[in-house]
C-alpha positions as CSV (number, residue, x, y, z in Angstrom):
1,M,50.9,53.3,9.0
2,A,48.4,55.1,7.0
3,A,51.3,56.6,4.8
4,S,52.5,53.2,4.2
5,E,49.1,52.2,2.8
6,E,48.9,55.2,0.5
7,A,52.3,54.6,-0.6
8,L,51.7,51.1,-1.3
9,K,48.5,51.9,-3.4
10,D,50.8,54.5,-5.4
11,L,53.3,51.7,-6.2
12,I,50.5,49.3,-7.3
13,R,49.1,51.9,-9.8
14,E,52.6,52.8,-10.9
15,Y,52.9,49.1,-12.0
16,G,49.6,49.1,-13.9
17,F,47.2,47.5,-11.4
18,D,43.8,49.0,-10.2
19,A,43.8,49.9,-6.5
20,E,40.7,47.8,-6.1
21,S,42.0,44.7,-7.8
22,C,42.6,41.3,-6.3
23,V,46.5,42.0,-6.7
24,S,45.9,45.1,-4.5
25,R,44.0,43.6,-1.9
26,Q,46.6,40.6,-1.5
27,L,49.5,43.0,-1.4
28,H,47.8,45.0,1.5
29,T,46.9,41.9,3.3
30,Y,50.5,40.8,3.1
31,L,51.7,44.2,4.3
32,T,49.4,43.9,7.3
33,L,50.7,40.5,8.2
34,L,54.4,41.7,7.7
35,R,53.8,44.4,10.4
36,K,51.9,42.0,12.7
37,W,54.5,39.4,12.6
38,N,57.6,41.7,12.5
39,T,57.1,42.7,16.1
40,R,57.8,38.9,17.2
41,V,59.9,37.8,14.0
42,N,62.5,39.6,12.4
43,L,61.2,39.4,9.0
44,A,62.5,43.0,8.0
45,S,64.7,45.5,9.6
46,S,61.6,47.7,9.9
47,T,58.3,48.0,8.4
48,E,58.4,51.5,7.7
49,W,57.7,52.3,4.0
50,D,61.3,53.6,3.3
51,V,62.7,50.2,4.2
52,I,59.8,47.9,3.2
53,G,58.7,49.9,0.1
54,P,61.6,48.8,-2.0
55,L,61.1,45.1,-1.2
56,F,57.6,45.4,-2.7
57,Q,58.8,47.2,-5.7
58,E,61.5,44.7,-6.2
59,G,58.8,42.0,-6.9
60,L,56.7,44.1,-9.0
61,W,59.5,45.0,-10.9
62,A,61.2,41.8,-11.4
63,A,57.8,40.2,-12.5
64,K,58.2,41.7,-16.1
65,F,61.1,39.4,-16.4
66,Y,59.4,36.2,-15.4
67,P,59.3,33.3,-17.8
68,A,55.9,32.5,-19.3
69,G,53.6,29.7,-18.7
70,V,53.1,27.4,-15.5
71,V,56.3,27.8,-13.7
72,R,57.8,25.6,-10.9
73,H,59.7,28.0,-8.9
74,L,62.2,27.2,-5.8
75,D,63.1,30.3,-3.5
76,I,65.8,29.7,-1.1
77,G,66.2,31.4,2.1
78,S,62.5,33.0,1.9
79,G,62.7,34.8,5.2
80,G,59.8,37.3,5.0
81,G,58.8,36.1,1.5
82,F,60.3,38.7,-0.7
83,P,60.2,38.5,-3.7
84,A,58.5,35.0,-3.9
85,I,55.3,36.0,-2.3
86,V,54.8,39.2,-4.4
87,L,55.5,37.2,-7.6
88,K,53.0,34.4,-6.3
89,I,50.4,37.3,-5.9
90,L,51.1,38.7,-9.2
91,M,51.1,35.3,-10.9
92,P,49.0,32.9,-9.1
93,E,49.6,29.9,-11.3
94,I,53.3,29.6,-10.1
95,R,54.0,26.3,-8.3
96,L,55.9,27.6,-5.4
97,D,58.4,25.9,-2.9
98,L,60.0,28.1,-0.2
99,V,62.9,26.9,1.7
100,E,63.4,28.6,4.9
101,S,65.7,27.0,7.7
102,R,64.4,29.3,10.6
103,A,61.3,27.8,12.0
104,K,59.6,31.1,13.3
105,K,60.0,32.4,9.7
106,G,58.7,29.2,8.3
107,I,55.5,29.5,10.3
108,F,55.1,33.0,9.1
109,L,55.5,32.0,5.5
110,E,53.0,29.1,6.1
111,T,50.5,31.6,7.7
112,A,51.1,34.2,4.8
113,A,50.4,31.5,2.2
114,A,47.1,30.6,3.9
115,A,45.8,34.1,4.4
116,L,46.4,35.0,0.8
117,G,44.6,31.9,-0.5
118,F,47.6,30.4,-2.2
119,S,47.6,27.0,-3.9
120,N,50.3,24.9,-5.0
121,T,52.6,26.3,-2.4
122,R,54.7,24.4,0.1
123,V,57.0,25.9,2.9
124,H,59.9,23.6,3.7
125,T,61.5,24.5,7.1
126,K,64.9,22.9,6.7
127,R,68.4,23.7,5.5
128,L,68.8,23.7,1.8
129,E,71.4,20.8,1.8
130,M,69.0,18.7,3.5
131,F,66.1,19.7,1.3
132,L,67.8,19.0,-1.8
133,Q,69.1,15.5,-0.5
134,Q,65.3,14.6,0.2
135,W,63.8,16.0,-2.9
136,D,62.7,13.9,-5.7
137,P,65.5,13.3,-8.2
138,N,62.8,13.3,-11.1
139,Q,61.4,16.8,-10.1
140,S,62.9,20.0,-11.3
141,W,62.3,23.4,-11.2
142,D,61.8,26.2,-13.9
143,C,63.1,29.0,-12.0
144,V,65.3,29.1,-8.8
145,S,65.9,32.4,-6.9
146,W,67.8,33.6,-4.0
147,K,69.4,36.6,-2.2
148,A,70.9,37.6,1.0
149,L,72.8,34.3,1.4
150,K,75.8,33.0,-0.4
151,L,75.4,29.5,-2.1
152,S,78.5,27.4,-2.4
153,R,79.7,25.3,-5.2
154,E,78.1,22.1,-3.6
155,D,74.8,23.7,-3.5
156,I,74.9,24.8,-7.0
157,E,75.9,21.4,-8.1
158,S,73.0,20.0,-6.3
159,L,70.6,22.6,-7.5
160,L,71.7,21.8,-11.3
161,K,70.6,18.1,-10.7
162,H,67.1,19.5,-10.3
163,A,67.4,21.8,-13.4
164,H,66.8,21.5,-16.9
165,Q,68.1,23.2,-19.8
166,S,65.8,26.2,-19.7
167,T,65.8,26.6,-15.9
168,Q,66.5,29.9,-15.1
169,F,68.5,30.9,-11.9
170,W,67.5,34.3,-10.5
171,I,70.2,35.9,-8.2
172,F,69.2,39.2,-6.6
173,H,72.5,40.9,-5.4
174,G,74.4,44.1,-4.8
175,R,77.8,44.7,-6.4
176,N,78.8,40.9,-6.0
177,L,76.9,37.9,-6.9
178,A,75.3,36.0,-3.9
179,V,77.7,32.9,-4.2
180,E,80.7,31.9,-2.0
181,D,83.0,31.7,-4.9
182,P,82.9,34.4,-7.6
183,T,84.0,31.8,-10.3
184,I,81.0,29.7,-9.7
185,A,78.7,31.6,-12.3
186,G,81.2,31.1,-15.2
187,R,81.7,27.5,-14.2
188,F,78.2,26.3,-14.1
189,F,76.1,29.1,-15.8
190,K,75.8,31.3,-18.8
191,R,74.4,34.6,-18.2
192,F,71.0,35.2,-19.8
193,R,70.3,38.8,-18.6
194,T,71.2,41.4,-15.8
195,E,68.8,44.2,-14.8
196,S,69.2,47.2,-12.4
197,L,66.4,47.9,-10.0
198,P,65.7,51.6,-10.6
199,A,64.7,52.6,-7.2
200,R,67.5,51.1,-5.3
201,R,71.0,51.9,-6.0
202,N,73.5,48.9,-6.6
203,W,70.9,46.4,-6.5
204,N,70.5,43.9,-9.6
205,L,68.8,41.0,-10.8
206,S,71.1,38.6,-12.6
207,I,69.4,35.6,-14.7
208,F,71.5,32.7,-15.7
209,L,70.9,29.3,-17.4
210,P,72.8,26.1,-16.9
211,K,75.5,25.7,-19.1
């Protein structure tokens, strides 16, 4: 465990943060929470650093591409909170909605948000379809992110009803985009940029804008 703590300190320094900063303290608190909860809830396949370290790096790395200003962010299938919780730690002004259909993971996310002192953060423990049906049609997001699940055409169409011209759709993915139909991206989106995470082979962040 001590090795993971030191590795996280090194990673934090690598991305330009002081080891005694608020960001560092919160990231270490998050690591402690993940270790504690992962014994009861499957948040990650392991909390050994070789597994969980790249997840921390993913958020630290992705933050440099994040849109400026106060951002309303929807994270879908939030699970253990990567990368949304890391992004929130780095940019506390984010207004964050976390959608997670599994109740135990939802409870973890609520616990983590409280322990980390997050403001403007809500956990919605329901399926995406139901969440979008109940969401205020006059409310939109500036950034929508997901990974590890494949959204359908219907999901994308519903999300676009809550988007504006500059809404960024962040898809974390391997060789293929995290959508059911590979033609979805070209039909509904225009590509803004695609970046590859240096420390993880074949892992990418593709950012799209609505057409």
